[in-house]
C-alpha positions in Angstrom: -16.2 -26.7 23.3 -18.8 -25.3 20.8 -16.7 -22.2 20.4 -13.6 -24.2 19.4 -15.7 -26.3 17.0 -17.0 -23.1 15.3 -13.5 -21.8 14.9 -12.2 -25.0 13.4 -15.1 -25.2 11.0 -14.6 -21.6 10.0 -10.9 -22.2 9.3 -11.7 -25.3 7.2 -14.1 -23.3 5.1 -11.9 -20.2 4.7 -8.8 -22.2 4.0 -10.3 -23.3 0.6 -11.3 -19.7 -0.3 -8.4 -19.3 -2.6 -8.8 -16.0 -4.6 -8.9 -15.7 -8.4 -7.3 -12.2 -8.7 -3.9 -12.2 -10.4 -1.2 -10.3 -8.6 1.4 -9.0 -11.1 5.0 -8.5 -10.0 6.6 -5.3 -11.0 10.5 -5.0 -11.1 11.8 -2.4 -8.7 15.5 -2.7 -9.4 16.4 -3.5 -5.8 16.6 -6.5 -3.6 16.1 -4.6 -0.4 13.2 -5.1 2.0 10.5 -2.6 1.1 8.6 -1.2 4.1 6.0 1.3 2.9 4.3 2.6 -0.2 2.1 5.6 -1.0 0.4 7.0 -4.1 -0.7 10.6 -3.7 -2.1 10.5 -7.3 -2.9 8.1 -10.0 0.5 8.7 -11.6 3.0 9.4 -8.8 3.9 7.0 -6.1 6.7 6.4 -3.6 8.3 3.4 -1.8 10.8 3.3 1.0 12.7 0.5 2.6 15.9 -0.7 4.2 19.4 0.6 3.5 18.1 4.1 2.6 15.9 2.9 -0.3 13.6 5.5 -1.9 11.8 4.7 -5.1 9.5 6.8 -7.2 7.1 6.2 -10.1 5.6 8.8 -12.4 3.6 6.4 -14.6 1.2 4.9 -12.2 3.6 2.2 -11.0 4.7 0.7 -14.3 8.3 1.6 -13.7 10.3 2.8 -10.7 13.5 4.8 -10.3 15.7 5.3 -7.2 15.7 8.8 -5.6 18.8 10.4 -4.1 19.0 11.5 -0.5 19.7 15.2 -0.9 19.3 16.6 2.6 19.0 13.3 4.4 21.6 12.6 7.0 21.9 8.9 8.0 23.2 7.9 11.5 25.5 5.0 11.9 22.8 3.1 14.0 20.1 2.8 11.4 19.6 3.6 7.7 16.3 2.0 7.2 13.3 4.0 6.1 10.1 2.9 7.9 7.3 5.0 6.5 6.4 7.5 3.7 3.2 9.6 3.3 2.5 12.3 0.7 -0.2 15.0 0.7 0.1 15.6 -3.0 2.6 14.6 -5.8 5.3 16.9 -4.4 4.8 17.4 -0.7 5.4 14.5 1.7 7.2 13.0 4.6 9.5 10.0 5.2 10.7 8.5 8.5 14.2 7.2 9.0 14.5 5.4 12.4 17.1 7.1 14.5 17.7 9.9 11.9 14.3 11.5 12.2 11.5 12.6 9.9 12.1 14.5 6.7 9.9 16.6 4.5 10.0 17.3 0.8 8.2 19.9 -1.2 9.7 19.1 -4.6 8.7 15.4 -5.1 11.7 13.9 -3.3 14.5 15.9 -5.0 15.5 17.5 -1.7 14.6 16.8 1.9 14.6 18.8 5.1 14.7 17.4 8.6 11.6 18.1 10.6 12.7 19.8 13.9 11.2 21.4 17.0 9.5 18.5 18.7 9.2 18.9 22.5 8.8 15.2 23.3 11.4 12.6 24.3 11.0 10.7 21.0 14.2 8.9 19.9 12.7 6.3 17.6 10.2 7.8 15.1 8.5 5.1 13.1 5.5 6.5 11.3 4.1 9.8 10.0 0.5 10.8 9.3 -0.1 14.1 7.6 -3.5 15.6 7.6 -2.2 18.7 5.7 1.2 20.2 5.0 1.0 22.1 8.3 -1.0 19.6 10.4 0.7 16.2 10.9 1.6 13.5 13.4 4.9 11.8 14.0 4.8 8.8 16.2 7.2 6.1 17.5 9.0 5.6 20.8 10.7 7.6 23.4 14.3 7.3 24.5 13.5 5.6 27.8 9.9 4.8 27.3 7.5 3.3 24.8 4.8 4.9 22.6 5.1 8.7 21.9 3.0 10.8 19.6 4.0 14.3 18.5 1.4 16.6 16.8 2.3 19.7 14.7 -0.6 22.0 14.3 -1.4 25.8 14.6 2.3 26.5 13.9 3.5 24.7 17.0 4.3 21.3 18.5 2.1 19.4 20.9 3.1 16.4 23.0 0.1 14.1 22.9 -1.4 12.9 26.1 -1.6 9.1 26.3 -3.9 7.6 29.0 -1.4 4.8 29.7 2.4 5.2 30.1 4.4 2.8 28.0 7.6 2.0 29.8 8.7 -0.8 27.5 11.0 0.7 24.9 9.9 -1.5 22.0 6.2 -0.7 22.6 6.4 2.1 19.9 3.6 3.4 17.7 3.8 1.6 14.3 0.9 3.0 12.3 -1.9 5.6 12.5 -5.2 6.0 10.8 -7.8 8.8 10.9 -11.3 8.8 9.5 -11.7 12.6 9.9 -9.9 15.5 11.6 -11.0 14.4 15.1 -11.2 10.6 15.1 -8.1 8.4 14.8 -6.4 5.2 15.9 -2.8 4.3 16.5 -1.4 0.8 16.7 1.5 0.1 19.1 4.0 -2.7 19.1 2.0 -4.4 21.9 -1.5 -5.4 22.5 -2.7 -1.8 22.8 -4.6 0.4 20.3 -4.7 4.1 21.0 -7.9 6.1 20.2 -8.4 9.8 19.9 -11.7 11.8 19.4 -10.2 15.3 19.8 -7.8 15.5 16.8 -4.9 13.7 18.4 -4.4 15.8 21.5 -5.5 13.0 23.9 -5.5 9.3 23.4 -7.3 6.5 25.3 -5.6 3.1 25.6 -7.6 0.0 24.5 -6.5 -3.6 24.9 -7.1 -5.8 21.9 -6.6 -9.0 23.9 -3.8 -10.5 21.8 -0.7 -12.0 23.3 1.6 -10.7 20.4 2.1 -7.3 19.0 0.1 -5.1 16.6 1.6 -4.2 13.2 -1.0 -2.0 11.5 -4.4 -0.3 11.7 -6.9 1.2 9.4 -10.2 3.0 10.0 -12.6 2.2 7.1 -15.4 4.4 8.5 -16.5 5.7 11.9 -17.4 2.2 13.1 -15.5 -0.4 11.0 -11.8 -0.8 11.7 -9.1 -3.5 11.1 -5.8 -4.2 12.7 -2.9 -6.5 11.8 -0.8 -8.3 14.4 2.0 -10.9 14.9 1.3 -13.6 17.4 4.3 -15.7 16.5 2.7 -18.6 14.8 -0.7 -18.3 16.6 -2.4 -15.8 14.4 -6.0 -16.7 13.4 -8.3 -14.0 12.1 -7.6 -10.4 11.3 -8.5 -8.1 14.2 -11.8 -6.3 13.5 -13.8 -3.6 15.4 -17.3 -2.6 14.6 -17.5 0.3 17.2 -14.8 2.6 16.1 -12.0 0.8 17.8 -13.5 0.5 21.3 -13.5 -3.3 21.2 -11.7 -5.8 19.1 -12.2 -9.4 18.1 -10.5 -11.8 15.6 -12.6 -12.1 12.4 -13.1 -15.9 12.2 -14.0 -15.7 8.5 -10.4 -14.7 7.7 -8.8 -17.5 9.8 -6.7 -20.2 8.0 -4.3 -22.9 8.9 -1.4 -20.7 7.8 -1.5 -19.0 11.2 -0.1 -15.9 9.6 1.3 -12.7 11.0 -0.8 -9.9 9.5 1.8 -7.3 8.6 -0.4 -4.6 7.0 -4.1 -3.7 6.6 -5.5 -1.4 3.9 -8.9 -0.2 2.7 -9.3 0.7 -1.0 -11.6 3.5 -2.1 -14.3 1.1 -3.3 -14.5 -0.5 0.1 -12.4 -3.6 -0.5 -10.2 -4.6 2.5 -6.7 -6.0 2.1 -4.2 -7.5 4.5 -0.6 -8.4 3.6 0.8 -11.3 5.6 3.4 -13.9 6.1 2.5 -17.5 7.0 4.1 -19.1 10.0 4.4 -22.6 8.5 5.9 -22.1 5.0 7.9 -19.6 3.0 6.5 -16.8 0.8 3.7 -14.4 1.6 -0.1 -14.0 1.6 -2.6 -11.3 0.6 -6.1 -11.4 2.1 -9.0 -9.6 0.4 -12.6 -9.0 1.4 -15.0 -7.3 -1.0 -18.0 -7.5 1.3 -16.5 -7.2 4.9 -17.9 -10.6 5.6 -16.0 -13.2 3.4 -12.3 -13.4 2.8 -10.2 -14.7 -0.1 -6.4 -15.3 0.1 -3.6 -15.3 -2.5 -0.2 -16.9 -2.3 2.6 -14.5 -3.3 6.4 -14.9 -3.3 7.3 -12.6 -0.4 5.8 -11.3 2.9 3.8 -8.2 2.2 4.8 -5.4 4.5 2.5 -2.6 3.3 -0.3 -2.0 0.9 -1.9 1.1 -0.8 -4.3 1.9 -3.7 -5.2 4.6 -6.1 -8.4 5.0 -8.1 -11.2 2.8 -6.9 -9.1 -0.3 -6.4 -5.7 -0.4 -8.1 -3.9 -1.9 -5.2 -0.2 -2.5 -4.6 1.7 -4.5 -2.0 5.4 -4.2 -1.1 7.5 -6.8 0.6 10.9 -8.4 1.2 13.7 -8.6 -1.4 12.4 -5.6 -3.5 9.1 -7.3 -4.0 6.2 -5.3 -5.5 2.9 -6.6 -6.8 -0.3 -5.0 -8.1 -3.8 -6.4 -8.8 -4.1 -4.9 -12.2 -2.2 -5.8 -15.4 0.9 -3.6 -15.6 0.0 -2.4 -19.1 -3.1 -0.7 -17.7 -1.2 1.3 -15.1 -0.6 5.0 -15.6 -2.9 5.4 -18.6 -4.5 8.7 -17.7 -7.2 9.9 -20.1 -7.8 6.6 -21.8 -11.0 8.0 -23.3 -9.3 11.0 -24.8 -8.0 9.3 -27.9 -10.7 7.7 -30.1 -9.6 4.6 -32.0 -10.8 1.1 -32.9 -9.2 -2.3 -33.4 -10.7 -5.4 -35.1 -11.1 -8.3 -35.4 -11.1 -9.1 -31.7 -10.2 -11.9 -31.2 -7.4 -11.6 -33.8 -5.7 -14.4 -35.6 -3.0 -12.7 -37.8 -3.6 -9.1 -38.9 -5.0 -6.6 -36.5 -6.7 -3.6 -38.1 -6.1 -0.2 -36.4 -8.7 2.5 -37.2 -7.2 5.9 -36.4 -9.9 8.6 -37.0 -7.6 11.3 -35.8 -5.7 13.6 -38.1 -2.4 13.1 -36.3 -0.1 10.2 -36.6 -0.6 7.8 -33.7 2.0 5.7 -31.8 0.6 2.1 -31.4 2.1 -0.4 -28.9 1.1 -3.9 -28.2 1.9 -5.0 -24.7 1.5 -8.2 -22.6 -0.1 -8.2 -19.2 3.3 -7.5 -17.5 3.7 -4.3 -19.5 6.3 -5.5 -21.9 6.1 -3.8 -25.3 6.1 -6.5 -27.9 5.3 -4.4 -31.0 5.5 -0.7 -31.6 4.6 1.2 -34.8 3.6 4.6 -36.0 0.3 4.7 -38.0 -1.2 7.4 -40.2 -4.7 8.7 -40.0 -7.1 6.1 -41.4 -6.8 2.3 -41.6 -3.6 0.4 -40.9 -2.8 -3.2 -40.0 -0.3 -4.8 -37.6 0.9 -8.4 -38.0 0.1 -10.4 -34.8 0.8 -13.8 -36.2 3.9 -14.4 -34.1 2.1 -13.6 -30.8 1.1 -16.6 -28.7 -2.5 -17.1 -27.7 -3.7 -15.0 -24.8 -4.7 -11.5 -23.7 -2.8 -8.4 -24.9 -3.3 -4.6 -24.7 -3.2 -2.1 -27.5 -1.9 1.2 -26.1 -2.0 4.3 -28.3 -0.4 7.7 -27.8 -0.7 11.1 -29.5 1.3 13.8 -27.7 0.5 13.4 -24.0 -2.8 11.6 -24.4 -3.4 7.9 -24.4 -5.9 5.2 -25.3 -6.0 1.6 -24.3 -8.0 -1.5 -25.5 -7.8 -5.2 -24.7 -7.5 -7.8 -27.4 -7.4 -11.5 -27.5 -5.0 -13.4 -29.7 -6.4 -16.7 -31.0 
């Protein structure tokens, strides 16, 4: 009885821990369900989703364009892309259900089918590249469940799993490695797979849930998280503090939303995120922990199927109906080298006229943007002192973005 009282009290406390971070929606130009997102650099990112959707950004996520499918052959059974993972801005892999796994070396302009696997895999679902020539493809077999293929040393290996999965839908849905030897794989069941020898052999570990796992991430050699869908009975995010050997629900993340935790992600600064869908109302949820102890949650418009970051913690989430959000004002995305251009603005806060001090000898392009990245004013200014009329702007926060050649600068201002 005491255990249930503790869980109920924890839920009551965490349910009021509503986060204060703003999640900004970015237009993607599609209404298709988005399944996976990856940023190999601060500028270049990729998204894949249903109905052969491939999107790419080259400006840190501010804008996205659809890519073609040159080299990709879609079967009549399934044209949904389930995963994408890049090694650098140009070399990466995507997974297309029945059609297989494809590789690009030119930033998604052309794709080549990955061939030569020796397993019975019919349903690839996820890819995890360590390098261009050392990578894993995982999913399900034709007449069995979880299968992992490993390409290394110029040949394919059929990974040895300690438990045979004979249920077809018990496929591998996500993998995570903390180094070249230690990794975890989540299966669409209660089982986590764990390797300590670089993916050649995998032990099978029960998480104790009655639903199915959706995702997994290794934060370090001991701390790990996993998402799961328990069909309206989800409490806390699954957490392991011994490298994935044992798992428990984290009670500090429990809420009365009883969500399905669809994705888990660790940013470079150590913040942990989970994208989710509540079981008792529409929309989606994002959970965040900045100290691995306490959790905040945020209501968003769609279920969040995958999350990723670049930099220390510029974090994105993708979801249903073409939904894409980021935890940073859109105007700040993709500004590489913000310290390279020296300039000043004043007064700040500004009421009417904003003074631009351009100490450079070149002309400078000046843009005033709102938090969503919309350009509200745009002018060219000479070297020296210039002014921009801001009297027609409503009160609030704005960004002054400047450009000379391929270099940028950015400052925040407040309009009174």
